N, C-alpha and C positions, 0 to 999 in steps of 0.2 A: 646906175642900175637903172633896171624892167621893171614899172611896174604893172602887178601882176592884171589882167583885164578886170572889168567894172562891171559889174554884178545887176543886172536889172533889176529895176524895181515893181515887184509882181503887182499883178489890175485886181484880179480879186483881196478881197479882205478876210482874215483872220473870223471877222465878225460875221460872214459868209459864211466861209466853212464850218463856223456853231451852228448857225440859219442849218443846215445841208441836216450836221448831224445829228442834232435835234429834231427834226420832222419826221427823219425814218426810227432812230433809236426813243423819239418818243409817240409814232405811231401816227400821225399828223399836223398840220398847219397851226392848228388850235391847239394841237395840246403840243407843238412843239413853241406858241409864241410862250402857253400859260408858265414852261420852263425856264424861259429865258427873260419874264415880266416884259413880255413887247405886245403892242396891239397884231390879233392875224394880218392886219394890212402891212406891216411894218415887213412882216417875213416874208409874206410875199412877193414884196418887193424888191428883198436881198436875192430871195434868191433868182426872179427875175431879170434882176442888175449882172447876177453872177452866172447864166447862163447866156446872157446876149453879150459879157465879158468875153466867156470861154467859146462863142459856136455851136455852144451842145443845147440839147434837148437832157434836161438831168430828171425831169418827173413829169411820168404819161398817170391820167386819170382810168381808174378803173372805177365806174361808179362812184361813189364818194372818200374813196378811199389816191389819196395820194402814193402812184407804187415807183421803184425807180426804173431808170431804162438801163440798158446797158454801159451804156456811154459814165449812166450818174453812180450807175455799181462801181468802177473804177476808183468816177472822183469821191463817191463818200471811204473807198479803203483811202484814198492818197490824204484822204482829209483826215481822216482818225488821226491816223499818220502823224500829220504837222502841227494838227494843236496838241497832241499828248506833248511834241517836241517843245511848242511852244509854252507849254504848261512850266515844262523841266531846265527848261531856260529860267526860265519866271522863280522857280521854287528854287534854282542853283544860284541867281544870284543873293535872293532872300536869305539863305544861310551863308554866301560868300560874307556879307554883308553887314552881318550876327559874328565874324572870326571864325566861323564853319572852316575849316582848309577838307582844301578839295584832295589831299591825300592826305594817308592815312600809313602808318607799317611798324607792323608788330616782330618779335622775334617771338615763339612760339617753341618749348622744350620740344623734343621729338616726341616724350614719353606722356603729354600732356595729352587726353581724348581729341580724337579730329571730331569726331560729334560733336559734342562741348564748343569747341573750335567756331563748326559751318553755323552751333541756334547762336551763336553771338550774332556773328556774321550776318546771321538771316535776320534779328531782329536788328542790329544794325539799319542793314537793306530799309527798316520802314519809316525809318529818317533821313539818314544817310545815300539814299541808291547812288548820287551822282561821284558820291566823294567814293577817289579810287585807294582802294587797301590792298598793298603791300603786304603775305608775308611771309616770314624766313623763318625756314624748319632748321633750329639752332639744337647744336648737344652741348653741356654743360660748361666749359671757359667760352664757347660761341654767341651765347646769349650775353656773358656778363659783358662781351668786346663791341657786342651790338648797340647796349648800349652806353657803353664807356667812349667809344668813339664816335656817339652822336647818330650810327645810321633808323632806330625805329624810336618813336617816340612813348611804346609802351614794350612789356617785357611779359613772358611768362615763363621763369626759372626756380630753380628749388634751390638756388644760391643767390643769396641780394647781395650783389656789391659793396665796396666801402664808400660812403661816399652817397647813397641810394640809399631811400624808403620802403619798407617791404607791405603789404598785408596776406597774408592767408588767403590764400582762393582755395584747394582743392589737395586733401591726401589722396596718391595714388597708394594702388598697392600691387606689388613686383611680383609677381610666379615664376620659380625656379621648373622650367621646361627643359622636354627632350622630345623626342619623336620615340613612339612607342617600342623601335627596336633599338633603340640605343643600350650600347651594356649595362651604362648606368637603371636601364630600370630591369637586371638579371638579377641582381644584385638584392636578396628576399629583406636583408636589417636593416637602418635607417644609416642615410649617407653618412661621410666625417670630411674635412677636409682629406687630407690624405688619400682617399677615393676620388675623392671628385680633380684633383689635381693630378690623377693619371688619364682625366679626360680633355679633349678638348672644349672651351670656353668662348663663346661666341659675343664678339663685341659692336658697339656703335662708335666710332669715329669719332672723338671729341672737334668739333667744326669751329674750334678757335684756332689761330697764329698757334697760342705758347700751348699746345697739347698737351696734357696727358700733369698739368699742376695739379689736377682733381680726381678722383682715385673713389670708384663707390665699390664697395667690401673688397673683399681678401683679390690679391692679385693673383692667378695661376700662372705657370707659367706656358702653359698649351695657350695659344689663342691667334682662332682667325678676327682680324678689324673691320668694316666692314662701313662702309658710307653711309648708308641707311638702314633703317631697320626693316626694312621688305626685305632689302639680300640677304642681313641677319638671316629672320627665318626661312627665307626661301632653304636657305641651309639647315636652319634647326631642323623643319621639315624630312631634309634628304639625308636625316639623320645624320649630320658630321660635328654634330655637336651640342651642349647644350648651352640654355643661357636665361636671365631673369629679363620675363618682358612684362610692358604694363596687362595689365588683369582686363583691362580696356578693346587693348592690341589685338589680344591673341583669343576671343570667345568663341570664335568660327573656327578657326584652329584645335583646339580642347573641345566642344560641341564633335566635330566628324571626326575625332581620335586622331586627327595629323601629328596631337602635340600632347603629352600628359607630364604634369606634374612629378618631378622627382620629391623622393623621401629623402631629406635631412634631417642629420639629427637637431636638435634644439631649436626646435621650429624656423628656421633658415627655409625653407623653407619658400619662404613668404620674405619681401619686404615691403618698408611702405619709403615712399620719398613727400614730403611736401612742397607743394608751388606754391607760388607766390606772384601777384601781382606789382610791377613796379613800372612811375611813372620816370619817364625820361628826364622831366621838368616838373612839377605838381605845382609848382608856382602859377606856369606860363599857361598850363593846359588848356586849350581850343577846345572850344564846343565839341567837336567831331570825336578830341579821339579823352575825353570826360565822358562821351554815350558812352561810347566803347567798353572804355573798362561797365559802366556799370553793365552792359548787355553781358560781358563776362560774367560778372557776378550774379548776376540772376539765372545764365546761363549753370556755374557751380554749385549755385542753390538751391537746384533744381534739383539736381543731383547726389547731394548729403546727405543723408541716412534719418 
């Protein structure tokens, strides 16, 4: 077995690089000494020793001010990265020692508003910046399978699988839409099932292996099934069919006049879906998963009326 080459130990210490950064950011040796709770002579010694080790002059005097040389500017920029990475390593080590998982996986139903998910991820980043997040966009049984097979730590789903507990997260409105040029918009009367069945419905494929176990609304004979909502939307905008879409996903298309709500009898132009937050193992949830769940709750709370 070939051993990897050994990495030589650095000559300069993090303390010296931190002194360099503090002089630049605080505005001088005296100010850096206050910031680092050291004497000015200690700061002078650290920088002098650093220049000696590097064989470079990092500062030059301009009156009473210490100004970076060209070499000092390069060293300062690299030092910022070095110290930041050292702090990240310390923070990651502390979170791991507290049981914080370095990886988190989530199954998010395709109808769930993307801005809310991204808002939750951004909130989570304040404490878990070093945690790797893996998001699976799933549909119907695909969300449940991800939980049942242990692929994810938590899920956003409209159906709570048997054996799991779920809490209400957000109620979503679906709108029946088609392009303004679609024949369904040419009928002045409210549409019934007989009128709808004469036209193509656009669907998003169930992402589960056991597809077709769950049905949303009446099944129509003419259907095109897509692997993503983006493809389904493109087809609808092109006038190739109609569908019920989450209101949050089609605000731009409706505002631009690319899609128009259908007039269907008995208020069927709108549907509602309740989404739930399900933890894969509530009894053994690590702090990272628990905190991400809180971030999701807060994001959805901001959205509720």
